[in-house]
N, C-alpha and C positions, 0 to 999 in steps of 0.2 A: 428959713427953715430951722427948726430947733431939733437937735439930736441929743439923745441920752446915750452915752457910752458907758457900758457896764462890763466890768471884768474883775477877775481875781488878779493877784499880783504875779510876778514872775513871767513866764512865757505867754500867758494870756494877756498881760499888760503890754508886753513887747510887741505882740502881734497887732494889738489895737493901735499902738504907736506907729506901726508900719503903714497903717491906713491914713496917716496924717494928710496926704494929698487930697483925700476926700473930706475928712471932717474939719480941717482947718478953715475951710471956706464958709462954715456955717456956725450959727449960735450953737453952743454945746454945753452939756453938763456931764460931769464924770461921776461915776460911782465905782469905788474900788476900796481896797484896804489901806489903812494908814501905816505906811512903812517909810523908812528914810528914802529909798529910791523913788517911791510914788510922790512923796512930799516934795522932793527936789524937781522931778519931771513935771509936776502939775502946778508949779508956782504960777500964779496969775490966772489959773483956770478956776471955773466954778465947780467945786468938788463936794460931794457928800461922802463921808467915810462910812463904809459898811462894817458889819460885825463879822469877825473872824474868830475861829475857823468855821467853815461851813460844811465840811465833810461829815455828813451824818450827825450833825449837831442840831438837834431840834430847837433848843432855846435860841440859838443864833438864826436859825431859819425863820422863826417867828419874829424876831427883832428885825430881820431884813424884810419880811413881808410888811411890817408896819412902816419901815423906812420907805419901801417901794410905794406903798399907799400914799405917803406924804409927798414924796418926790414926784410921782406921776400926776397926782392931783394938783400940786402947786405949779409944776413946770409945764405940764401938758406938751410933752415932746411929740413931734410929728413922726419921728423914727426912733426906735430903740435898737441899737446895734451892740452885739455882744460877741466876745470870743470865749465866754465861759468863765469860770465854771459854775459851781453851785450858787454863788451870789446872784447870777443872772436870772435864775428861775423865777423868783417873785416879780421881778421887774418886767420880764417879757410877758408873763401871764397877765399881769394887771394892765400893762400897756395895750395888749391886744383886746382885752375885755372892754377897755375904754376907747376903742376905735383907732388906736395908733398902729403904725406900720412896725413890723418886727423882723429882724434879720439876725442870723447867728453864723459866725465863722467858726467852723469846727477845727480842732487842732490837727496839724499835719501828722501827728502821731497816730491818729485814728484811721486805720487802714481798712479793717474788715467790718467794724461796728461803730456806731455813733457812741459818744460818751454818754454817761448817765444823764448829765445835764441836758444834752441835746435831745435825748429820747424823751425826757420829761416835758420839754417845752415844744417839741415838734408839732403837736396839734395847734399851738398858738403862734407858729411862725408863718410869715409870708414867704420866706425863703431861707434856706440853709446852704451855706457855701462849704464845699468839701474839696479835699485835695487829691482824692483817689477815685478812679473810675469805678472801682468796686462799690463804693458808697453812692455814687451818682446813679448807678444802675439799680441799686437796692431801694433807694428812697426817691419817689417822684418829685418831691419839693426841692431836691438837691440840685445845685449848679456847681460845675467843676470850675475851680479858680486857679489851679496851678498846673503848669506844664512840667510834670515830673518826667525826666529826672533833673531838669536844670534848676528847679526850686527857686525861681526868681522871687525876690522879696515882694510881698503883696503890694506895697506902695509903688512898685515900679512896673506893674503889669497892665496899666490902663490900655495900652495899644499893642500888647505883645500878641503875636500869632502863635497858635499851637500847631501841631504837626498836620492838621487837616487844613490849615490856612485860615481858620476862623480867627477873628479878633477877639481878645478877651476884653470885656467891659465889666469890670468888677464892681464892688460896692461903690467905687469911685464914680460910677455912671448911673446911680439911682436916679430915676426921673420922677419929678413931682409936678403935678398940675397946678393951676392957679389957686386951688383951694388947699394946697399943701398935702394932697393925697398922693401916696407913693405908688408908682407904677414900676413893678419889677420886670415887666415884659422885655425891656431893652437891656437887661443886665447881662445877657449872654447873646451875642449875635453869631 
């Protein structure tokens, strides 16, 4: 399976790094911004450097749409997984339009409302992972991924039980059939 990992730098990048137990087992391509920390962390990885800043920057949005077109067309990922922010929008939209599976992990700081990026791509997502029950209740596509208040790091939650006794099976448990089509039905038991 080939995964396209798309994120901004900083906390978005750190969150996607915490999902290493999932993505390290698969062929992967990264899209993020070229900074010293990302350059160091992604040595040896297949990386496309996106255009920054993306916040309300129309020229860079257009550049990133063009980059997304090239990357998705050339790489043909089975899954695009993102933690945001704005750089993710064109990649998730184009991947979904071309038949790929799409997933978004919302920031833990989003308690009452989804981020602008998440709201923009929501119609193109197969699933969105949130950290707060308020968001799970508000958005039918949302799956709860953290047991607040313990805030266990994402990469350590594959078999953690919440207060109801249910097991968490996070993005680490995405199921793919023999044709590499993603089945999100088992991501929360």
